[in-house]
N, C-alpha and C positions, 0 to 999 in steps of 0.2 A: 601662742601655743595652739589655740584652736584654728587660727588661720593657717598655720603650717600643716595641720592634720588635713584641713580642707583642700590645700594645695596639693597634697599627695593623692587625695581622692580624685582630683582633677588631672593626675598624671603630670604634676609640675614639681619635681623633686629637687632637693638640695643636697649635692654631692658632699661626701666627706673629702675635703681638699687634700688631706694627707695621704689618702689611699687612691687617688686618681692614677690609672695606668693606661698607657698606650698599648693596645694588643695587636698591632699591625693592621688594624682595620679602623678602630675608633677608640675614643676614650671611654674607660669604664670605671665605676666606683660603686659605693653603696650610699643610699640616702641616709643622712644623719637623723631625720625625723621618724622615718618608718623602717629603715634597715634593709629595704629591698635593693637588689642590684639594679643599677641604672646606667645609661649611656648618654653621651652628649650627641645631640642632633647636629647635623650640618647646619650652620647658621646660628647655632646657640641653643640653649635651653636643655634640660636634662629630662629623660623619659625613662620609664621602667623597661628593663631589659628582659627579653624572652630568655629565661634560664636554660631551656632545652637547646636553643640555637647557639648560646654561648658555650655549653658543654660539648656540643657537636663540633663547633668551629675549633675549639681548643684541643680536640682529640688528635692523636697521631695519625689516625686513618684519614682525617680531613685535611692534613698538611701535605700528604703525598700526592704527586701529580698523576 
């Protein structure tokens, strides 16, 4: 339990495997220990996602050429 909390503090999250989604750019999910949005790094490992970047990227304005 405490090890998991320390892992999240060190930005090493554990994704909720049931809620992993491919968003046309990368895999995203939520950490099962702390609940923060996370993404999968290229080469493995999950890191905390920047929520503002995710909101902007998913907006209709960001999708138009």
